[in-house]
C-alpha positions as CSV (number, residue, x, y, z in Angstrom):
1,M,0.0,0.0,0.0
2,I,1.1,3.6,-0.6
3,S,0.7,4.3,3.1
4,D,3.1,1.6,4.1
5,A,5.8,2.8,1.7
6,L,5.2,6.4,2.8
7,A,5.3,5.6,6.5
8,T,8.7,3.8,6.0
9,A,10.1,6.6,4.0
10,L,9.0,9.2,6.5
11,A,10.3,7.2,9.5
12,K,13.8,7.3,7.9
13,R,13.5,11.1,8.1
14,N,12.2,11.0,11.7
15,I,8.7,12.1,10.6
16,H,5.8,10.2,12.2
17,Y,3.1,8.9,9.8
18,G,0.5,10.2,12.4
19,W,0.9,13.6,10.9
20,V,0.0,12.3,7.4
21,V,-3.1,10.6,8.9
22,A,-3.9,13.9,10.8
23,G,-3.5,15.9,7.6
24,T,-5.7,13.5,5.6
25,T,-8.4,13.6,8.3
26,F,-8.1,17.5,8.3
27,L,-8.8,17.5,4.5
28,V,-11.6,14.9,4.7
29,M,-13.3,16.9,7.5
30,L,-12.8,20.1,5.4
31,S,-14.6,18.5,2.5
32,T,-17.6,17.4,4.6
33,A,-17.7,20.9,6.1
34,G,-18.9,22.2,2.7
35,A,-22.0,20.0,3.0
36,M,-22.6,21.2,6.5
37,G,-22.1,24.8,5.7
38,A,-24.3,24.8,2.5
39,G,-27.5,24.7,4.5
40,G,-27.2,28.4,5.5
41,V,-26.8,29.3,1.8
42,L,-29.9,27.4,0.7
43,I,-32.5,29.2,2.9
44,G,-33.0,32.2,0.6
45,P,-32.8,30.4,-2.8
46,L,-35.2,27.6,-1.7
47,T,-37.7,30.1,-0.3
48,A,-37.6,32.0,-3.6
49,E,-37.9,28.9,-5.9
50,F,-40.3,26.7,-3.9
51,G,-42.0,29.2,-1.5
52,W,-40.9,27.2,1.6
53,T,-40.8,29.3,4.8
54,T,-37.7,29.8,6.9
55,A,-39.3,27.7,9.7
56,Q,-39.9,24.8,7.2
57,I,-36.4,24.8,5.9
58,S,-35.0,25.2,9.4
59,T,-36.9,22.1,10.5
60,A,-35.0,20.0,7.9
61,L,-31.7,21.5,9.0
62,A,-32.6,20.9,12.6
63,V,-33.2,17.2,11.8
64,R,-29.7,17.1,10.2
65,F,-28.2,18.6,13.3
66,I,-29.9,16.1,15.6
67,L,-28.8,13.1,13.5
68,F,-25.3,14.6,13.0
69,G,-25.0,14.4,16.8
70,L,-26.9,11.2,17.7
71,I,-25.0,9.1,15.1
72,A,-21.6,10.2,16.6
73,P,-21.3,7.7,19.4
74,F,-22.3,4.9,17.1
75,A,-19.8,6.2,14.5
76,A,-17.1,5.7,17.2
77,A,-18.3,2.1,17.6
78,F,-18.4,1.6,13.8
79,M,-14.7,2.9,13.6
80,N,-13.7,0.4,16.3
81,Y,-15.5,-2.5,14.5
82,F,-15.0,-1.8,10.8
83,G,-12.0,0.5,10.9
84,V,-11.7,4.3,10.4
85,R,-11.0,4.2,6.6
86,K,-14.1,2.0,5.8
87,V,-16.4,4.2,7.9
88,V,-15.0,7.4,6.4
89,T,-15.4,6.0,2.8
90,A,-19.0,5.0,3.5
91,A,-19.8,8.4,5.0
92,L,-18.4,10.3,2.1
93,L,-20.3,8.2,-0.4
94,L,-23.5,8.7,1.6
95,I,-23.1,12.5,1.9
96,G,-22.3,12.8,-1.8
97,S,-25.3,10.8,-2.8
98,G,-27.6,13.0,-0.7
99,V,-26.1,16.2,-2.1
100,L,-26.4,14.9,-5.7
101,A,-30.0,13.7,-5.2
102,S,-31.0,17.1,-3.8
103,L,-30.3,18.7,-7.2
104,F,-33.6,17.1,-8.3
105,M,-35.8,17.7,-5.3
106,R,-39.2,19.4,-5.8
107,E,-41.1,18.7,-2.5
108,L,-40.5,19.7,1.1
109,W,-40.4,16.1,2.2
110,Q,-37.5,15.5,-0.1
111,L,-35.5,18.3,1.6
112,L,-36.3,16.7,4.9
113,A,-35.2,13.2,3.7
114,L,-32.0,14.3,2.0
115,W,-30.7,17.2,4.0
116,G,-32.3,16.1,7.3
117,V,-31.7,12.3,7.3
118,V,-29.2,11.2,4.6
119,I,-26.7,14.1,4.9
120,G,-27.3,14.2,8.7
121,I,-26.2,10.5,9.1
122,G,-23.3,10.9,6.7
123,T,-21.9,14.0,8.2
124,G,-22.4,12.5,11.7
125,M,-20.0,9.7,10.8
126,T,-17.2,12.2,10.0
127,A,-18.0,14.6,12.8
128,L,-15.7,15.8,15.6
129,V,-15.6,12.2,16.9
130,L,-13.5,11.3,13.9
131,G,-10.9,13.9,14.9
132,A,-11.0,12.9,18.5
133,T,-10.5,9.2,17.5
134,I,-7.5,10.0,15.3
135,A,-6.0,12.2,18.0
136,T,-6.4,9.7,20.8
137,R,-5.1,6.7,18.7
138,W,-2.2,8.3,16.9
139,F,-0.9,10.8,19.4
140,E,0.2,10.6,23.0
141,K,1.9,14.0,22.8
142,R,0.5,17.1,21.0
143,R,-3.0,15.5,21.4
144,G,-4.7,18.9,22.2
145,L,-3.0,20.5,19.3
146,V,-4.2,17.8,16.9
147,V,-7.8,18.1,18.3
148,G,-7.6,21.8,17.7
149,L,-6.5,21.2,14.1
150,M,-9.3,18.7,13.5
151,T,-11.9,21.0,15.0
152,A,-10.7,24.0,13.1
153,S,-11.0,22.0,9.8
154,N,-14.6,21.0,10.5
155,A,-15.8,24.3,11.8
156,T,-13.8,26.8,9.8
157,G,-14.4,24.8,6.6
158,Q,-18.1,25.3,7.1
159,L,-17.5,29.1,7.2
160,I,-14.9,29.7,4.6
161,F,-16.8,27.7,2.0
162,L,-19.9,30.0,2.4
163,P,-18.6,32.9,0.3
164,L,-17.9,30.5,-2.6
165,L,-21.2,28.8,-2.2
166,A,-23.0,32.1,-1.9
167,M,-21.3,33.4,-5.0
168,F,-22.2,30.2,-7.0
169,S,-25.8,30.4,-5.7
170,E,-26.2,34.1,-6.7
171,S,-24.5,34.0,-10.0
172,I,-25.3,30.5,-11.4
173,G,-27.8,29.0,-9.0
174,W,-27.9,27.0,-5.8
175,R,-27.5,23.7,-7.7
176,A,-24.1,24.9,-8.9
177,A,-23.1,25.4,-5.3
178,L,-24.0,21.8,-4.5
179,I,-22.0,20.5,-7.5
180,F,-19.0,22.3,-6.0
181,V,-19.6,20.6,-2.7
182,T,-19.8,17.2,-4.5
183,I,-16.4,17.8,-6.1
184,M,-14.8,18.5,-2.7
185,L,-16.3,15.3,-1.3
186,V,-14.7,13.3,-4.2
187,V,-11.3,14.8,-3.4
188,G,-11.8,13.8,0.3
189,L,-12.7,10.3,-0.7
190,V,-9.6,9.8,-2.9
191,L,-7.3,11.1,-0.1
192,A,-9.0,8.8,2.5
193,L,-8.5,5.7,0.3
194,L,-4.8,6.5,-0.3
195,F,-3.6,7.6,3.1
196,M,-6.0,6.8,5.9
197,R,-5.0,4.0,8.3
198,D,-6.8,2.8,11.4
199,R,-4.0,2.7,14.0
200,P,-0.2,3.3,14.3
201,A,0.3,-0.4,14.7
202,D,-1.0,-0.9,11.1
203,V,2.2,0.7,9.8
204,G,4.4,-0.7,12.6
205,L,4.6,2.4,14.7
206,A,4.0,3.5,18.3
207,P,1.7,6.5,18.7
208,Y,3.5,9.9,18.3
209,G,5.3,10.6,21.6
210,G,4.9,6.9,22.7
211,T,7.5,4.2,22.9
212,A,5.5,1.0,22.5
213,I,3.5,-0.3,19.6
214,V,-0.1,-0.5,20.8
215,P,-2.1,-3.4,19.3
216,A,-5.7,-3.0,18.5
217,P,-7.8,-4.1,21.5
218,A,-10.0,-7.2,21.1
219,Q,-13.3,-6.4,19.6
220,S,-16.6,-8.3,19.9
221,K,-17.5,-10.1,16.6
222,R,-21.2,-9.6,17.2
223,L,-22.8,-6.9,15.1
224,S,-25.3,-6.3,17.8
225,D,-22.5,-4.8,20.0
226,L,-22.3,-1.9,17.5
227,I,-25.6,-0.8,19.1
228,T,-25.2,-2.0,22.6
229,S,-21.6,-0.9,23.3
230,P,-22.3,2.9,22.9
231,L,-25.5,2.5,25.0
232,L,-23.5,0.6,27.7
233,V,-20.9,3.4,27.8
234,L,-23.7,6.0,28.0
235,R,-25.3,4.1,30.9
236,E,-22.0,4.2,32.8
237,A,-21.1,7.8,31.9
238,S,-24.5,9.1,32.7
239,R,-24.0,8.0,36.4
240,T,-21.4,10.7,36.8
241,A,-22.0,14.4,37.3
242,V,-19.0,15.3,35.0
243,F,-20.7,13.7,32.0
244,W,-23.9,15.8,32.5
245,V,-21.9,19.0,32.9
246,L,-19.9,18.4,29.7
247,F,-23.2,17.4,27.9
248,A,-25.0,20.5,29.1
249,T,-22.2,22.9,28.3
250,F,-21.7,21.4,24.9
251,F,-25.4,21.7,24.3
252,V,-24.9,25.4,24.9
253,C,-21.9,25.4,22.5
254,G,-24.1,24.1,19.7
255,L,-27.0,26.4,20.7
256,S,-24.7,29.4,20.3
257,T,-22.7,28.5,17.1
258,G,-23.7,26.2,14.3
259,G,-27.5,26.1,14.8
260,L,-27.8,29.9,15.2
261,I,-25.0,31.9,13.6
262,Q,-23.9,29.4,10.9
263,T,-27.5,28.5,9.9
264,H,-29.2,31.9,10.2
265,W,-26.3,34.4,9.7
266,I,-27.1,35.3,6.1
267,S,-30.8,35.8,7.0
268,I,-29.8,37.9,10.0
269,C,-27.7,40.2,7.8
270,S,-30.4,40.2,5.1
271,D,-32.8,41.7,7.6
272,A,-30.3,44.4,8.2
273,G,-30.0,45.2,4.5
274,I,-26.7,43.3,3.9
275,A,-26.4,41.3,0.7
276,A,-25.9,37.5,0.9
277,L,-22.4,37.5,-0.6
278,A,-21.2,40.2,1.8
279,A,-22.8,38.4,4.8
280,A,-21.1,35.2,3.7
281,G,-17.8,37.0,3.5
282,M,-18.3,38.2,7.1
283,L,-18.9,34.6,8.1
284,A,-15.7,33.6,6.4
285,L,-13.9,36.2,8.5
286,I,-15.4,34.5,11.6
287,G,-14.0,31.3,10.2
288,A,-10.6,32.7,9.6
289,F,-10.3,33.9,13.2
290,D,-11.9,30.6,14.4
291,F,-9.0,28.7,12.7
292,V,-6.5,30.7,14.8
293,G,-8.6,30.6,18.0
294,T,-9.2,26.8,17.9
295,I,-5.6,25.9,17.2
296,V,-4.4,28.2,20.0
297,S,-7.1,26.7,22.2
298,G,-5.6,23.2,21.5
299,W,-2.1,24.5,22.4
300,L,-3.5,26.0,25.6
301,S,-5.4,22.9,26.5
302,D,-2.1,20.9,26.7
303,R,-0.7,23.4,29.2
304,Y,-3.5,25.0,31.4
305,D,-6.5,23.9,33.4
306,N,-9.2,23.2,30.8
307,R,-12.0,24.2,33.2
308,Y,-10.8,27.8,33.3
309,L,-10.4,27.8,29.6
310,L,-14.0,26.8,29.1
311,L,-15.1,29.5,31.7
312,A,-13.4,32.1,29.6
313,Y,-14.6,30.8,26.2
314,Y,-18.3,30.5,27.2
315,G,-18.3,33.8,29.0
316,L,-16.8,35.8,26.2
317,R,-19.1,34.1,23.6
318,G,-22.1,35.0,25.7
319,V,-21.0,38.7,25.9
320,S,-20.5,38.8,22.1
321,L,-24.0,37.4,21.4
322,L,-25.7,39.8,23.8
323,F,-23.9,42.6,22.1
324,L,-24.9,41.7,18.5
325,P,-28.6,42.7,18.5
326,Y,-27.6,46.2,19.7
327,S,-24.6,46.6,17.5
328,G,-26.6,48.4,14.7
329,Y,-25.3,45.9,12.2
330,S,-22.9,48.4,10.7
331,I,-19.9,47.0,8.9
332,T,-17.5,48.2,11.6
333,M,-19.5,46.6,14.4
334,L,-20.0,43.4,12.5
335,T,-16.3,43.2,11.9
336,I,-15.6,43.6,15.6
337,F,-18.1,40.9,16.3
338,A,-16.6,38.6,13.7
339,V,-13.1,38.9,15.2
340,F,-14.2,38.6,18.8
341,Y,-16.8,35.8,18.2
342,G,-14.6,34.0,15.6
343,L,-11.7,33.5,18.0
344,D,-14.2,31.7,20.3
345,W,-16.3,29.9,17.7
346,V,-15.4,26.3,18.6
347,A,-12.4,26.9,20.9
348,T,-14.4,24.9,23.4
349,V,-13.8,21.6,21.7
350,P,-10.1,20.9,22.6
351,P,-10.7,21.5,26.4
352,T,-13.9,19.4,26.3
353,V,-12.1,16.5,24.6
354,K,-9.2,16.7,27.1
355,L,-11.6,16.7,30.1
356,T,-13.5,13.7,28.6
357,A,-10.2,11.8,28.2
358,Q,-9.1,12.7,31.7
359,H,-12.3,11.6,33.4
360,F,-13.3,8.6,31.3
361,G,-10.0,7.2,30.0
362,A,-8.4,7.2,26.5
363,E,-10.1,4.0,25.2
364,K,-13.6,5.2,26.1
365,A,-13.0,8.8,25.3
366,S,-14.3,8.7,21.7
367,L,-17.5,6.9,22.7
368,V,-18.2,9.3,25.7
369,F,-17.3,12.3,23.6
370,G,-19.7,11.0,21.0
371,W,-22.5,11.3,23.5
372,V,-21.3,14.7,24.7
373,F,-21.2,15.8,21.0
374,A,-24.8,14.6,20.7
375,G,-25.6,17.3,23.2
376,H,-23.8,19.8,21.0
377,Q,-25.9,18.9,18.0
378,I,-29.2,18.9,20.0
379,G,-28.3,22.4,21.0
380,S,-27.6,23.2,17.3
381,A,-30.9,21.8,16.3
382,T,-32.7,23.7,19.0
383,A,-31.1,27.0,17.8
384,A,-31.8,26.3,14.1
385,L,-35.5,25.6,14.9
386,L,-36.0,28.4,17.4
387,G,-34.2,30.9,15.1
388,G,-36.5,30.0,12.2
389,I,-39.6,30.2,14.4
390,S,-38.4,33.6,15.8
391,R,-37.9,35.0,12.4
392,T,-41.2,33.7,11.0
393,A,-43.4,34.5,13.9
394,L,-41.8,37.7,15.3
395,D,-39.9,39.0,12.2
396,T,-36.7,39.2,14.1
397,Y,-33.8,37.1,15.3
398,T,-33.2,39.2,18.5
399,P,-34.9,36.8,21.0
400,A,-32.9,33.8,19.7
401,L,-29.6,35.8,20.0
402,L,-30.3,36.9,23.5
403,F,-31.4,33.4,24.5
404,A,-28.2,31.9,23.3
405,G,-26.1,34.7,25.0
406,V,-27.7,34.1,28.4
407,F,-27.2,30.4,28.2
408,C,-23.5,30.9,27.4
409,I,-23.1,32.8,30.7
410,F,-24.8,29.9,32.5
411,A,-22.5,27.4,30.8
412,A,-19.4,29.4,31.9
413,L,-20.4,29.1,35.5
414,L,-21.6,25.5,35.3
415,V,-18.2,24.2,34.1
416,L,-16.6,25.3,37.4
417,T,-18.5,22.5,39.1
418,I,-16.2,19.9,37.5
419,G,-13.7,18.6,40.0
420,K,-10.0,19.0,39.2
421,K,-9.3,15.3,40.1
422,P,-10.4,12.9,37.4
423,A,-13.2,10.5,38.3
424,P,-12.6,6.7,38.2
425,Q,-12.4,5.6,34.6
426,L,-15.3,3.6,33.1
427,R,-15.2,-0.2,33.1
428,P,-14.9,-1.9,29.7
429,A,-18.4,-2.1,28.1
430,T,-19.7,-5.6,27.6
431,A,-22.9,-6.7,26.1
């Protein structure tokens, strides 16, 4: 295989193949980010072409957010059973099929089925759990930094693609934007097939920073365990207060980012008289600063108390959201918001992953984080739905923005209830 030869060649130059796997995962998550980010561009064109309301379109996007999150813990089990590369390949094929089929949709139920169910499941299998799995398997050192890179790829990619998608949508049509997304998915698929490997032991290496080759743990051969093992881990984790604090705060993370700003930002700016392309450009600015903020957050999470990092991140995000409705939506004020809010967009992920690993153990970290991430996406779905309802019923997004800002302040205080000493790690899950 190409990966075996490349791993050997890099090892002679003292370069660990884990960085190739991390880079490949970065680009795969970047390609799937286009599918996640496209939803915000579609609201206006779908309303104009089919007459669907913002609330109706938001309902389909909310279903996508929920499935995106709920599939995550099971995706971790799929990766353990089938291997990372096979799961990633299947996910990219599923997302691509959903995007291509949506070019021909004419009814609202088709939007719900394709963008809610098919793309929701596909993107859920390449969500942040993929990045967390790669980081915990391939890296003993620099794990926080790698999680930061993976998170930046997923979140920033959704934002930086928006100007391109908005440009295609306005100049050629929304279908052209989706064709561009499909091309990106094909590129990600080719990279995954060429360079993705499941574990360092597959190429005869120890994890980066480790000294011993770690064999793959014994896995149950029963397919039923793909369903039961995540549920057993959830049962164990749900008995701890730490799990519920991480779940609740990550719910607020989703409530205040993807479901609200990413989904409704173009509509929010449109209400203020800002063109879709200019609004998408502002969202790309948020993405650029998010890229910096998330990587720096990963670096900080390797060095400082992750609880206090989360206190700062949620608190500052809450302040920025409470400020936005009263900013006047001038270009100057929106730029200030984009910089301030962008640095904190998903900076919460590396500390949350680190706290999960500290309290539940490295082997169970991906499954537990999968359930924590489900809370994030339930929060995103809530914000997507409430934002659409607020805009349709009240003709303004202000209540949704204030609601998210207040909950961020609550999350900042809640995270301080996590004890500094890790709780006992979970027992191995058995069916």
